ROKEBA-335121 format. One record per residue: x, y, z of N, C-alpha, C, O in turn; residue in one letter. Coordinates in steps of 0.2 Angstrom, whole numbers, padded with zeros to 4 digits, always signed. Atoms other than C-alpha are relative to their C-alpha. Layout:
XYZXYZXYZXYZA/...
This chain:
-0005-0004-0004-0195+1159+0660+0007-0005-0002+0007-0011-0001X/-0006+0004+0001-0176+1154+0655+0003-0001+0006+0001+0001+0012X/-0003+0003-0006-0165+1145+0666+0004+0004+0004+0005+0003+0010X/-0003-0005-0004-0156+1160+0671-0004+0003+0005-0003+0005+0011X/+0006-0003-0005-0172+1168+0677-0002-0005+0006-0003-0003+0012X/+0003+0005-0005-0177+1152+0686+0006+0000+0006+0004-0001+0012X/-0006-0001-0005-0159+1153+0696-0002+0005+0003-0004+0004+0009X/-0001-0007-0003-0160+1170+0699-0007+0001+0005-0006+0003+0011X/+0005+0000-0006-0178+1168+0707+0000-0004+0005-0002-0002+0010X/-0002+0004-0006-0173+1153+0717+0005+0003+0004+0004+0003+0010X/-0005-0003-0005-0158+1163+0724-0003+0007+0004+0000+0009+0009X/+0003-0005-0004-0169+1177+0728-0005-0002+0005-0005+0002+0011X/+0004+0003-0004-0182+1167+0736+0004-0002+0006+0002+0000+0012X/-0003+0003-0006-0169+1158+0747+0004+0006+0004+0004+0005+0010X/-0001-0006-0003-0162+1175+0751-0004+0004+0005-0003+0007+0010X/+0006-0004-0004-0178+1182+0757-0002-0004+0007-0003-0002+0012X/+0002+0005-0005-0181+1166+0767+0006+0001+0006+0005+0001+0012X/-0006-0001-0006-0164+1169+0776-0001+0006+0003-0001+0005+0010X/+0003-0007-0004-0169+1187+0780-0004-0001+0004-0004+0002+0010X/+0005+0001-0005-0184+1181+0788+0000-0004+0005-0003-0003+0010X/-0003+0004-0005-0176+1168+0798+0004+0004+0004+0003+0004+0010X/-0006-0005-0004-0162+1180+0804+0000+0007-0003+0003+0008-0008X/+0001-0007+0002-0168+1198+0803+0007+0004+0002+0007+0010-0001X/-0005-0004-0002-0151+1203+0810+0005+0002-0007+0008+0007-0008X/-0002+0000+0006-0144+1199+0793-0002+0006-0005+0002+0010-0008X/+0004-0006+0004-0157+1212+0784+0002+0006+0003+0004+0010+0000X/-0002-0007-0004-0152+1225+0797+0006+0002-0001+0008+0008-0002X/-0006-0003+0002-0134+1224+0795+0002+0001-0006+0007+0005-0007X/-0001-0002+0007-0135+1224+0776-0002+0006-0001+0002+0010-0002X/+0004-0005+0002-0148+1237+0775+0005+0007+0003+0005+0012-0001X/-0004-0005-0004-0135+1249+0787+0005+0001-0005+0006+0007-0007X/-0005-0001+0003-0120+1245+0776-0002+0003-0007+0000+0008-0010X/+0001-0003+0006-0129+1248+0760-0002+0007+0000-0002+0010-0006X/+0002-0006-0001-0136+1264+0766+0005+0005+0001+0005+0010-0002X/-0006-0003-0001-0119+1270+0771+0003+0001-0007+0005+0006-0009X/-0003+0001+0007-0112+1265+0753-0004+0006-0005-0001+0010-0008X/+0003-0004+0006-0127+1273+0744+0002+0009+0003+0004+0013-0001X/-0001-0007-0002-0125+1289+0755+0006+0004-0002+0006+0010-0004X/-0006-0001+0002-0106+1289+0752+0001+0003-0007+0005+0007-0008X/-0002-0001+0007-0108+1289+0733-0005+0005-0003-0003+0009-0007X/+0005-0005+0002-0124+1299+0731-0003+0004+0002-0006+0008-0002X/+0003-0005-0003-0130+1309+0744+0003+0007-0002+0009+0007-0003X/-0003-0006+0001-0128+1328+0740+0002+0003+0006-0001+0003+0011X/-0003-0002-0005-0116+1335+0751+0000+0008+0001+0000+0012-0004X/+0001-0007+0000-0118+1353+0758+0007+0004-0001+0007+0010-0003X/-0008-0003+0001-0098+1357+0757+0003-0005-0003+0001-0011-0003X/-0006+0005+0002-0084+1350+0749+0003-0004+0005+0005-0001+0011X/-0003+0004-0005-0076+1336+0758+0008+0001+0000+0011+0000+0004X/-0007-0001+0001-0059+1341+0751+0003+0007+0000+0009+0008+0001X/-0004-0007-0001-0058+1360+0752-0003+0002+0006-0009+0002+0008X/+0001-0003-0007-0057+1368+0769-0002+0007-0001-0002+0011-0006X/+0002-0007+0001-0065+1384+0774+0005+0003+0007+0003+0002+0013X/-0004-0002-0007-0051+1393+0786-0004+0005+0003-0001+0007+0008X/+0004-0005-0004-0064+1406+0791-0004-0003+0004-0007+0001+0008X/+0005+0003-0004-0076+1393+0799+0005-0006+0003+0004-0011+0001X/-0004+0005-0003-0062+1383+0810-0004-0002+0007-0006+0002+0010X/+0001+0003-0006-0068+1372+0824-0007+0003+0003-0008+0006+0008X/+0006-0002-0002-0087+1378+0823-0004-0006+0003-0004-0012+0000X/+0004+0004-0004-0099+1368+0835-0005-0002-0006-0006+0001-0011X/+0006+0002+0004-0114+1358+0826-0004+0005+0000-0006+0007+0006X/+0004-0005-0001-0126+1370+0820-0005-0001-0006-0004-0006-0010X/+0004+0000+0008-0139+1373+0805+0004+0000-0005+0003-0003-0011X/-0005+0000+0007-0125+1377+0794+0005-0006+0000+0006-0009-0005X/-0003+0006+0001-0114+1364+0798-0001-0006+0005+0002-0007+0011X/+0004+0005-0005-0123+1349+0806+0004-0004+0004+0002-0006+0010X/-0005+0004-0005-0108+1340+0813+0006+0004+0002+0011+0001+0005X/-0005-0005-0001-0097+1356+0815+0005+0000-0004+0004-0004-0009X/-0006+0000+0004-0081+1359+0808+0006-0002+0003+0006-0003+0009X/-0006+0002-0003-0063+1353+0811+0006+0007+0001+0004+0013+0000X/-0004-0004-0002-0048+1362+0816+0003+0003-0008+0006+0009-0008X/-0003-0002+0006-0043+1364+0797-0007+0005-0003-0005+0009-0008X/+0005-0003+0004-0061+1371+0792-0004-0005-0003-0010-0003-0005X/+0003+0005+0003-0067+1355+0785-0008-0001+0003-0008-0002+0009X/+0008+0002-0002-0087+1352+0786+0000-0008+0002-0001-0012-0003X/+0001+0007-0003-0087+1336+0797-0005-0005-0002-0003-0011-0002X/+0005+0004+0002-0103+1330+0791+0002-0002-0007+0002-0008-0009X/-0001+0000+0008-0099+1332+0772+0007-0007+0000+0006-0012-0003X/-0006+0006+0000-0082+1321+0776-0001-0007+0003+0002-0012+0001X/+0003+0007-0002-0090+1308+0786-0003-0004-0005+0000-0009-0007X/+0004+0003+0005-0102+1304+0773+0004-0002-0006+0003-0008-0009X/-0003+0000+0007-0090+1306+0758+0006-0007+0003+0008-0011-0001X/-0005+0006-0002-0077+1294+0769-0002-0007-0001+0002-0011-0003X/+0003+0008+0002-0089+1279+0767+0001-0001-0006+0002-0007-0007X/-0001+0003+0007-0087+1279+0749+0007-0002-0001+0009-0005-0007X/-0007+0001+0000-0068+1277+0752+0001-0006+0004+0005-0010+0002X/-0002+0006-0004-0067+1266+0767-0003-0006+0000+0001-0011+0001X/+0004+0005+0000-0081+1254+0765+0002-0005-0006+0003-0011-0005X/-0004+0002+0006-0076+1250+0746+0006-0004+0002+0007-0010+0002X/-0007+0003-0002-0058+1247+0752+0000-0007+0005+0003-0012+0004X/+0002+0006-0005-0064+1236+0766-0002-0007-0004+0001-0012-0004X/+0003+0005+0002-0075+1225+0756+0005-0003-0006+0007-0008-0007X/-0004+0003+0005-0064+1223+0740+0006-0004+0003+0007-0010+0001X/-0006+0004-0004-0049+1217+0752-0003-0006+0003+0000-0011+0002X/+0002+0007-0002-0060+1205+0760-0003-0004-0004-0001-0010-0003X/+0003+0004+0006-0069+1199+0745+0007-0004-0003+0007-0011-0004X/-0006+0003+0002-0051+1195+0738+0002-0005+0005+0003-0011+0003X/-0002+0004-0005-0046+1188+0754-0004-0007+0000-0001-0013+0000X/+0005+0006+0000-0061+1175+0753+0002-0003-0007+0003-0009-0006X/-0002+0003+0006-0057+1172+0735+0006-0004-0001+0006-0009-0005X/-0006+0003+0000-0039+1167+0738-0001-0006+0006+0001-0011+0006X/+0000+0004-0006-0042+1159+0756-0004-0006+0000-0003-0011+0003X/+0005+0006-0001-0057+1147+0753+0004-0004-0004+0006-0009-0001X/-0003+0006+0005-0048+1137+0738+0006-0003+0004+0008-0009+0004X/-0007+0003-0004-0031+1137+0748-0002-0004+0006+0001-0010+0008X/+0003+0005-0005-0041+1130+0763-0001-0006-0002+0002-0011+0001X/+0002+0006+0002-0049+1117+0754+0006-0005-0003+0006-0011-0002X/-0006+0004+0003-0032+1112+0746+0003-0002+0006+0006-0008+0006X/-0004+0001-0005-0024+1113+0762-0003-0005+0006+0000-0007+0011X/+0003+0005-0004-0036+1100+0770+0001-0008-0004-0001-0013-0001X/-0003+0006+0003-0028+1087+0758+0005-0003+0006+0008+0000+0010X/-0005+0003-0005-0018+1074+0768+0007+0001-0004+0007+0000-0010X/-0007+0001+0003+0001+1076+0765+0004+0005+0005+0001+0010+0008X/-0004-0004-0003+0016+1084+0773+0000+0007+0000+0001+0010+0004X/+0000-0008+0002+0016+1100+0764-0006+0003+0003-0006+0009+0005X/+0005-0004-0003-0001+1104+0771+0001+0002+0008-0001+0007+0010X/-0001-0002-0006+0004+1103+0788+0005+0006+0002+0006+0009+0007X/-0005-0006-0001+0019+1114+0786-0003+0007-0003-0002+0011+0001X/+0003-0006+0002+0009+1127+0777-0003+0003+0006-0002+0009+0007X/+0003-0003-0006-0002+1128+0792+0005+0003+0006+0003+0007+0010X/-0004-0002-0007+0012+1129+0805+0004+0007-0003+0005+0011+0001X/-0002-0007+0001+0019+1144+0794-0005+0005+0001-0003+0011+0003X/+0006-0005-0001+0002+1152+0794+0000+0001+0008-0002+0007+0010X/+0000-0002-0007+0003+1150+0814+0006+0006+0002+0005+0010+0006X/-0005-0004-0002+0020+1160+0814-0004+0007-0003-0004+0012+0000X/+0001-0007+0002+0013+1173+0803-0005+0003+0003-0005+0009+0003X/+0006-0004-0004-0003+1176+0813+0002+0002+0008-0001+0006+0012X/-0002-0004-0008+0007+1179+0829+0002+0007+0000+0002+0009+0006X/+0000-0007+0000+0010+1196+0823-0006+0003+0000-0011+0000-0002X/+0006-0004-0003-0002+1209+0829-0002+0003-0008+0003+0004-0012X/+0003-0001+0007-0014+1213+0813+0002+0007-0003+0004+0009-0008X/+0000-0006+0003-0013+1231+0813+0009+0002-0001+0010+0007-0005X/-0007-0002+0001+0007+1232+0814+0003-0004-0005+0007-0001-0008X/-0003+0003+0007+0009+1219+0799-0003+0004-0005+0000+0004-0010X/+0003-0004+0007-0004+1230+0789+0005+0007+0000+0006+0009-0006X/-0004-0006+0000+0007+1245+0794+0006-0001-0004+0008+0003-0009X/-0006+0001+0003+0023+1237+0789-0001-0003-0007+0005-0002-0011X/+0003+0002+0006+0015+1230+0773-0001+0005-0005+0001+0005-0011X/+0001-0005+0004+0009+1247+0767+0006+0005+0000+0007+0008-0005X/-0006-0004-0002+0024+1256+0774+0005-0002-0007+0008+0002-0010X/-0005+0003+0004+0036+1244+0763-0002+0000-0007+0002+0000-0011X/+0003+0000+0007+0024+1244+0747-0001+0006-0002-0001+0007-0009X/+0002-0007+0001+0020+1262+0747-0007+0002+0001-0011-0002+0000X/+0007-0003-0004+0006+1273+0754-0005+0001-0006-0007+0006-0007X/+0004+0000+0006-0006+1269+0739-0007-0005+0004-0007-0008+0009X/+0008+0005-0003-0026+1262+0742+0001-0007-0002+0000-0011+0002X/-0001+0006+0002-0021+1248+0731+0004-0005+0005+0002-0011+0006X/-0004+0004-0006-0008+1243+0745-0004-0001+0005-0002-0005+0009X/+0003+0001-0005-0020+1245+0757-0005-0006+0000-0007-0009+0005X/+0004+0006+0002-0031+1232+0749+0004-0006+0001+0002-0011+0003X/-0004+0007+0000-0016+1220+0747+0001+0000+0008+0000-0006+0010X/-0001+0001-0007-0013+1223+0766-0005-0004+0004-0003-0008+0008X/+0005+0004-0002-0030+1217+0770-0001-0006-0003-0004-0011+0001X/+0000+0007+0002-0029+1203+0759+0005-0004+0004+0003-0010+0006X/-0005+0003-0004-0013+1197+0767-0002-0002+0007+0000-0008+0009X/+0002+0000-0006-0019+1199+0783-0005-0006+0002-0004-0010+0007X/+0007+0004+0000-0036+1190+0780+0000-0008-0002-0003-0013+0000X/-0001+0008+0003-0030+1175+0770+0001-0005+0004-0003-0011+0003X/-0001+0006-0005-0023+1164+0784-0006-0001+0003-0007-0007+0005X/+0006+0001-0005-0040+1166+0794-0005-0004-0005-0008-0009-0002X/+0005+0003+0006-0051+1160+0778+0005-0008+0000+0002-0013+0001X/-0003+0007+0002-0038+1145+0775-0001-0003+0006-0005-0009+0006X/+0001+0003-0006-0038+1140+0793-0007-0002+0001-0008-0008+0001X/+0008+0002+0000-0058+1140+0795-0001-0004-0005-0003-0010-0003X/+0002+0005+0006-0060+1132+0778+0002-0007+0001-0001-0012+0001X/-0004+0007-0001-0047+1119+0782-0003-0004+0006-0004-0010+0006X/+0004+0004-0005-0055+1115+0798-0006-0003-0001-0008-0009+0000X/+0007+0003+0002-0072+1113+0791+0001-0006-0005-0002-0011-0005X/-0001+0005+0005-0066+1103+0777+0003-0006+0002+0002-0011-0001X/-0003+0006-0003-0056+1090+0788-0005-0003+0003-0004-0009+0004X/+0006+0003-0004-0073+1087+0798-0004-0004-0005-0007-0009-0004X/+0003+0002+0006-0081+1085+0781+0002-0006-0003-0002-0010-0006X/-0004+0005+0004-0069+1072+0774-0001-0008+0003+0000-0013+0000X/+0002+0005-0003-0075+1060+0786-0007-0003+0000-0009-0009+0002X/+0007+0001+0000-0094+1061+0782-0001-0005-0006+0003-0007-0011X/+0001+0006+0004-0103+1047+0773-0001+0002-0008+0001-0002-0013X/+0001-0001+0006-0108+1057+0757+0007+0002-0003+0008+0001-0009X/-0005-0001+0004-0090+1062+0754+0003-0008-0002+0005-0009-0008X/-0002+0008+0002-0084+1042+0755-0004-0002-0005-0001-0004-0010X/+0003+0001+0007-0098+1039+0743+0002+0002-0006+0001-0002-0010X/-0002-0003+0006-0092+1051+0731+0006-0004-0002+0007-0006-0008X/-0008+0003+0002-0074+1044+0731-0002-0007-0002+0002-0010-0005X/+0000+0008+0002-0081+1026+0730-0003+0000-0006-0001-0004-0010X/+0002+0000+0008-0090+1030+0713+0005+0003-0004+0002+0004-0010X/-0006-0002+0003-0073+1037+0707+0001+0007-0001+0005+0009-0006X/-0001-0007+0000-0075+1055+0710+0008+0003+0002+0011+0001+0007X/-0006-0002-0002-0058+1064+0709+0001+0005+0006-0004+0008+0007X/-0001-0005-0005-0050+1074+0723-0003+0007-0001-0006+0010+0003X/+0001-0006+0002-0053+1090+0714-0009+0001-0001-0012+0007+0000X/+0007-0001+0000-0071+1086+0710-0005-0001+0006-0011+0001+0006X/+0003+0000-0007-0075+1081+0728+0001+0007+0003-0004+0010+0006X/+0000-0008-0003-0069+1098+0734-0004+0005-0003-0008+0009+0001X/+0004-0005+0003-0078+1107+0721-0009-0001+0000-0013+0003+0000X/+0007+0001+0001-0095+1099+0720-0003-0003+0007-0009-0003+0008X/+0003+0003-0006-0096+1092+0738+0002+0004+0007-0002+0005+0011X/-0002-0003-0005-0085+1101+0750-0001+0008-0001-0003+0011+0004X/+0001-0008+0000-0086+1119+0744-0007+0002+0002-0008+0007+0006X/+0006-0004-0002-0105+1121+0745-0001-0001+0008-0005+0003+0011X/+0000+0001-0007-0103+1114+0763+0004+0005+0004+0002+0007+0010X/-0004-0006-0003-0091+1128+0768-0002+0006-0001+0000+0011+0002X/+0002-0007+0003-0099+1142+0759-0003+0003+0006-0001+0009+0007X/+0003-0003-0005-0109+1146+0775+0005+0003+0005+0004+0009+0007X/-0004-0003-0005-0095+1148+0787+0005+0005-0003+0008+0008+0001X/-0004-0004+0003-0085+1157+0774-0004+0006+0000-0001+0012+0002X/+0004-0008+0000-0098+1170+0772+0000+0003+0007+0001+0009+0007X/+0000-0002-0006-0100+1172+0791+0008+0004+0000+0008+0010+0001X/-0007-0002+0000-0080+1174+0791+0001+0007-0004+0003+0012-0002X/+0001-0005+0004-0082+1186+0777-0002+0006+0003+0001+0012+0002X/+0003-0006-0003-0093+1198+0787+0005+0003+0006+0005+0009+0008X/-0006-0002-0006-0080+1197+0802+0005+0003-0003+0007+0008+0000X/-0006-0003+0003-0066+1201+0792-0002+0006-0004+0003+0010-0003X/+0002-0006+0002-0075+1215+0784+0000+0005+0006+0003+0011+0005X/+0000-0004-0005-0078+1222+0800+0008+0002+0003+0009+0008+0005X/-0007+0000-0003-0060+1219+0806+0004+0005-0007+0008+0010-0005X/-0004-0004+0005-0054+1227+0789-0002+0007+0001+0002+0012+0000X/+0001-0007-0001-0064+1244+0793+0004+0002+0006+0005+0008+0007X/-0005-0002-0006-0054+1244+0810+0007+0001-0003+0011+0006-0001X/-0006-0001+0003-0038+1242+0800+0002+0006-0004+0007+0008-0003X/+0001-0007+0004-0042+1256+0788+0001+0006+0004+0003+0012+0003X/+0001-0006-0005-0046+1267+0802+0007+0001+0004+0009+0006+0004X/-0005+0000-0003-0031+1263+0811+0006+0002-0004+0010+0006-0001X/-0005-0002+0004-0019+1265+0796+0000+0007-0002+0005+0010-0003X/+0001-0007+0001-0026+1282+0792+0001+0004+0007+0004+0009+0007X/-0002-0004-0007-0025+1287+0810+0007+0001+0001+0009+0006+0004X/-0006-0001-0001-0008+1284+0810+0005+0002-0006+0011+0001-0006X/-0002-0003+0006-0004+1292+0794+0002-0004-0006+0004-0001-0010X/-0001+0005+0006-0003+1278+0782-0006-0003-0003-0010-0004+0001X/+0008+0002+0004-0017+1273+0768-0002+0005-0004+0001+0007-0009X/+0003-0006+0003-0028+1286+0764+0003+0006+0002+0003+0008+0008X/-0003-0007-0002-0019+1304+0763-0004+0005-0001-0010+0005-0004X/+0005-0007+0000-0026+1320+0766+0002+0004-0006+0007+0003-0009X/+0006-0002-0004-0036+1329+0761-0006-0003-0001-0011-0002+0001X/+0005+0004+0000-0045+1315+0756-0004-0004+0006-0001-0006+0011X/+0002+0001-0007-0058+1310+0769+0000-0008+0002-0001-0013-0003X/+0000+0006-0003-0056+1295+0779-0001-0001+0008+0001+0003+0012X/+0003+0001-0008-0064+1290+0796+0006+0001+0006+0006+0004+0011X/-0005-0002-0004-0047+1287+0804+0003+0006+0000+0004+0009+0005X/-0005-0006+0002-0038+1302+0797-0004+0006+0004-0001+0010+0008X/+0005-0004-0003-0054+1312+0804+0002+0000+0008+0005+0005+0011X/-0001+0001-0008-0051+1305+0822+0006+0002+0001+0007+0006+0006X/-0007-0003-0001-0033+1309+0820+0000+0009+0001+0002+0012+0006X/+0000-0007+0000-0037+1327+0817-0003+0003+0005-0001+0009+0007X/+0005-0002-0007-0050+1328+0832+0004-0002+0005+0003+0002+0010X/-0005+0001-0006-0038+1321+0843+0003+0006+0003+0002+0008+0009X/-0005-0006-0002-0028+1337+0843-0005+0005+0003-0003+0009+0007X/+0004-0004-0003-0044+1346+0847-0004-0001+0006-0008+0003+0009X/+0006+0002-0004-0054+1336+0858+0003+0002+0008-0001+0001+0013X/-0001-0002-0007-0043+1343+0874-0003+0007+0001-0004+0011+0006X/+0003-0008-0001-0051+1360+0871-0007+0000-0001-0011+0005-0001X/+0007+0000-0002-0068+1353+0872-0004-0001-0008-0010-0002-0008X/+0005+0001+0006-0072+1351+0853-0001-0007-0003+0002-0009-0008X/+0002+0006+0001-0080+1335+0854-0002-0003-0006-0002-0009-0007X/+0003+0002+0007-0088+1334+0837+0005-0003-0005+0004-0008-0009X/-0004+0002+0005-0073+1332+0827+0002-0007+0000+0005-0010-0004X/-0002+0007-0002-0070+1315+0835-0006-0004+0000-0006-0008-0005X/+0006+0004-0002-0086+1308+0840-0003-0002-0006-0005-0008-0006X/+0004+0002+0006-0095+1308+0822+0004-0004-0004+0000-0008-0007X/-0002+0006+0005-0082+1299+0812+0001-0005+0005+0001-0011+0002X/-0001+0007-0005-0079+1287+0827-0007-0004+0000-0007-0010+0000X/+0006+0004-0001-0098+1283+0827-0001-0003-0007-0004-0009-0008X/+0001+0004+0007-0097+1279+0809+0004-0005+0000+0001-0010-0003X/-0004+0007+0001-0083+1267+0811-0004-0005+0004-0005-0010+0002X/+0004+0005-0004-0094+1260+0825-0006-0003-0003-0007-0009-0002X/+0006+0002+0004-0109+1259+0815+0002-0005-0005-0001-0011-0005X/-0003+0003+0006-0100+1252+0800+0001-0009+0004-0002-0014+0002X/-0002+0006-0003-0092+1238+0812-0006-0004+0004-0007-0010+0005X/+0006+0004-0005-0108+1234+0822-0003-0004-0006-0003-0010-0006X/+0006+0003+0006-0119+1231+0805+0004-0006-0003+0001-0011-0004X/-0004+0006+0002-0105+1219+0798+0001-0006+0005+0000-0012+0003X/+0001+0005-0006-0105+1210+0815-0006-0003+0001-0007-0009+0002X/+0007+0002-0001-0124+1209+0815-0001-0006-0006-0004-0011-0005X/+0001+0004+0006-0123+1200+0797+0004-0006+0003+0002-0012+0004X/-0005+0006-0002-0109+1189+0805-0004-0005+0005-0004-0011+0004X/+0004+0003-0005-0120+1184+0820-0006-0003-0003-0009-0008-0001X/+0006+0004+0003-0135+1180+0809+0001-0006-0004-0003-0011-0005X/-0002+0006+0004-0125+1169+0798+0002-0006+0003+0000-0011+0001X/-0003+0005-0005-0117+1160+0812-0007-0004+0002-0007-0010+0002X/+0007+0003-0003-0135+1157+0820-0003-0004-0005-0006-0010-0004X/+0003+0004+0005-0141+1151+0804+0003-0007-0001-0001-0012-0002X/-0004+0005+0001-0127+1139+0802-0001-0005+0005-0001-0011+0004X/+0002+0005-0005-0130+1132+0819-0007-0003+0000-0008-0009+0001X/+0006+0004+0000-0148+1129+0817-0001-0004-0006-0005-0008-0006X/+0001+0005+0005-0146+1120+0800+0004-0006+0002+0004-0011-0001X/-0004+0006-0002-0134+1109+0810-0004-0004+0005-0002-0010+0007X/
């Protein structure tokens, strides 16, 4: 077996070991994966972007499983299709946040006056409410999907930086770090070879938490008319449409996309809880 095959097998074995020790991670990942696969590949009974004006506000039935909204859209089709838009936006934005925030957090853990200035600047930045900050970013940059990803990136990078920096500062006093410095390892090598592997666990847990928050931010942006534009399906946009109808007793327009948001957020939080428990057990 090639070296690549051995490494892949080793990673797979370790991943299965993690799932056995923390079933919550497997449950959460399964739910997220199922929602993604349904959003991209599940055959939909109706078009999620083409309304039927003759079937407005129809209750759930054998023809429309989740009913229809005030515009005649099939709620089931749009709820499933929205997963193919909201989840990738959240995952891409969160992945980029980790990609930027983790290295910056390691660099910010180095001693120096500039490091403290950066962290104090982040304190000011994080004092703004996340949703308001995301709305301001998307509004200023333009109502496009890539700007939603950028908003998630900007909002979450400080969280990764702060968490990773905190972990790295505690690691700097460890004996194995002092031993690496004693044999002549450069600061970059110490961070890359010794500190980065030890902050991956907390960074992964934060990634899952940030993804759950990103789902909420995307839903809030769509609800407020920023981000995903109609007639494209988005859970927040569907909830906004349903709010106008819920006072007349048409509950299904709000309930089903709201449940989708709840399930997605709960799944990411399950993964985060499992990863955090594993970190605590290893310590």
